[in-house]
N, C-alpha and C positions, 0 to 999 in steps of 0.2 A: 847142147842139151842143158836145160835148166834144172839144176838139182834142187831148187827151192820151189815147191809147189805154191800156187796162189793161195792166199788165206781163205779159210772157209767162209761161208755166208755170214755166220755169226761173228767171226773175228773181223771181217770186213765192215760189217755194220757198226760194231763197237768202236773200231778205229775211226770211222767217219764222225762219231760224236765224241771222240776224245776219251773213251772209256778204257781203262786198264783194270782187269780183275785180278786180285791177289787171292788165289784159291788157297785157303788155309786148312791145316789139319786141326782136329780137336786139340786144344780146347777153344780155339778162336773161331769166330765167324769169318766169312770172307770179307775182304775190304775192297771197296770199289772206288778207284781214283778217277776223277773226271777233270780233264784239262782243256781249257779254252784259251783264246787269245788274251782275254782280260783277267781271268781268274782260274783258280783251282779249287777242287772240293774232294773230300773223302767221305764216303758213306760207311759207317761202322768201323770200329777200331780194334776189335779182337779182345782177348782176355789179358789180364794184367801181367801174367807170367810170360807172355809172348810180346810184351810191349817193345823190348829192344829190337826184336825182329821186325815188328810192325814199322817202327821208326826207320830201320834200315831199308825196308822195301819202299816206303814212301819217299824217302830222301833220294834213293837211287833213281827212281822213276822221275822225280821232279827236277833232277840235276841241281841247278842253283836257284830254282824258283821257290817262293814261299808257298806254304799251304794256307789258303785263305779261309776256307769254310769246312767245318766238320759237322756232319749230320748223323744222328743215331735213329735208326728205324724203330727201335725200342731200347729199353735200358736194362735188359738182362746182362749179366756180367760179361758174357762172352762177346757182346756187341759194343760195349762201352768201356771195357777195362783198360784200353789204351788211351783214353781221352786225356787223362792227367799228364801222361808222358808227352803226348803230342802238344798239349798246351804249354808245357815247359820249354819245348824246343822252338815252337812257333808262337811267340808272345802276342802277335796281332791276330791270332786265329779266332774266328767267330764260330761258336758252337751252338747248334740248334737241336732241340729235342722235341718229341711230341708234346702237345699242349698239356695233356693230362698228367704229365710227370714233372712239370716245371717246378711246382712247389716243393716236391720231395727232394729235388736236386738243390734248389736254393737253400733249403734248411738242412740239407744232407741227412736224409732219413733212410738208412740202409735196410730198415725193416719194410717200409712202404715200397722201396725199390726192389724188394725180394732178394737182395743179396744175402742178408743174414738168414732169412728163413730157408733158403736153399743150401746154406752152408758154404757159400762161395764168397769171393773177395772182389772188391772194386775200390781203387783209390778215389777219394773225393775229387770232383772237378767242378768247374764253373760253366755257366751257360750265358749266352747273350741274347737268346731269342727262342721262339717256339715255331713249330709247324702245325698247321691245322688242315684237316681234310677239306678239299675243294680249292686249296691254295696252289699256285703255280710258282715254282722256284727256278731261277736260272742257275744251272750247274754247267760250268764250262761255257760252251756257246749255244746250248740247247735249253729249252724250257721243259721242265719236268713237272708232272701233275702229282700232287699228294693225295693219296686215298687211304681211308681208314681200313684196317685189316684186323679186326678183332678176332679173338679166338685163342690163339697161342698166348697172347698178351692183350689185355683190354685196351691198351693205348697204342698198340703197334700200327705203323703205317707202311705202305708200299709206295714206290716211286715209279712213274710210267712216263716214257718219252714217246709221244704219239706219232711222230714222223717216222722214226726208225722202228717203233713198236717194241722197244726194249723195256722190260719190267725188272726192277730190283725188288724181289719178292720177300727178302728177309727169311723168316721162318714160317711164313704163311703158305708157301708151296716150295717143296723140294722136288727133285726128279723122282724120288721114291717116298713120298709122304709129306709130312709137315712136322713142326715142333710140338713137343708136349703141350697139352692144353692146360696150362697151369691154373686158371680159375677153377677148373673142375676139381682140382686137388683141394681147393678151399671150400668146396661145397656150393660153388656158383655154377649154374647151368651155362655152359659156353659152347657145347657141341653145335648148337644151331648157329652160333656166330662163326664157327669154322666153316660151316656149309655156306653161309652168306658170303664169306670172303672168297671161297672157291668160285661161287657164282659171279662175283665181281671180276675176278681174274678172267673167267671165261668171257664175260662181256667186254673186257678191255681187248681181248683177242691178241695177246702179244705174240710176236714171232720168236723172240728170244727172252729167256728168263735167266737172270742172275740170282741164284738162290743164296740164302744165308749160309748154307753149308753144301759142299759138293760142287761138281762142275757145272759150268754154264750149259744150258740145254735148249733145244729148239722144238722137240716133239712135245709141245705143251698139252695137246689134247690127251695123249697117253698118260702124262704126268697127272693131269686132273682126274682121269679115270682111276688111277691108282690111289690118289688121295681120297676120292669119294669112297672107294672100297675100304680103305683103312678106317675112315671115319665111321662107316656103317658098322664095322667090327667093334669099334669102341662104344658106339651108341648102344648096340645090342649087349655088349659085355663091358660095363664100366670098370669091372675088376681087371680086365685085360689092360685097359689104359693105365690104371693105377700101378700094376706090376711093371709095365713099360716105363712109367715115370720113375719108379723106384730104381730100376736098373740104370737109367740115364743119370740120375743124381749120384749114385754110388760110383759108376764108372768115371764120371766127370771128376769126382774128387780123387779117385785113385790115380787118374792121369795127371792131376795137378801135383799130387804128392810124389808119385813115382815109387816111393818105398815108404811103408808105414807098418807099425806093429798092429797085430790084430786088436789088442786092447785099445789103442788109440783110435782105430777105425770104429770099433764098437761104441766107444764113448762119443765120438762125433755123430754116429748113427742115431743113438738114442736121444741126443740133444738137438737134433736138427728139426725145426718145426714142420717143414713140408713132409718129411718122412713120417713124423708123428701123425700128420693129417692123412697120409696114405694108409697108415695102419689103424687109423681111427682110435688113437690112444692119446694120453697126455704125454707131454715132453718129460723125459727122465722118468720112465715108468716104474711102478712099484716092482719089487723083486718077483712077485707072483705073475707079472705080465711080461717078464723078460723072455720067456720061452717064445712068445709070438714074435718078438723082435729078432731073436736068434734065428728062428725059422725063416723069416722074411729076408734077413741078411744073407743067409746061406743060399736061399733060392735065387736072390739077385746076383750073387757071385758065381752061380753055376753056369 
């Protein structure tokens, strides 16, 4: 009797193209390691506080092989916070980012990269090149297509391997939704871009999706239906999206800190630009406006 069942369809397909998925818990995005005969690549590197664990996972999977290529689907801190640590260990590592964010990295602008406005942290890192939609990149032994995936982030990309029909979707599609639509918090209309990205994914018709957060999944049609339903709710009630974003930002920071005084939390809260945008107030509000911030903070923590 064979006590080891055969791998699932998803696991088998991923093995065939050299893909290993490190499903991470918050605060980090998932990391996707792709190994081929000639080279190795990692897609997204997690949050900086998890960098030691990221390194350990990558090095254990690679054995004695070097990591040749690092790609970031976008530059939110939970997707690129481990870049600097990986670059320090693999000095010949080539790092690629979406074209639209290259200048902000080269001049290291944590405001343009949204790290400071969200109240998060990301050590500075270097890049050696960019990715542009329509481009094809060899990762391992397979050729992956680069597609624009605006909405959650205006520069975000997804990666698609057409033979196996595997999609690395980042935060454009999860099994139960998608990432906060950050441009909307800045007063930029982006819900239509989320819809366009969901239509793109439907047109690509992937069999397997590796999301930025959560488990790999195969029932893509159901996931798309749930994402469209969630988007419709946000379009009809932008306040619902803002409340959701507020909770995400606060919970992220609390998970990073693990323990914090209420006063320190509130000081961070009133001085974080994205939270001020959600509340439609100035940063560091006047005492007369603190009641709104207190109410919003308690609501988010409930």
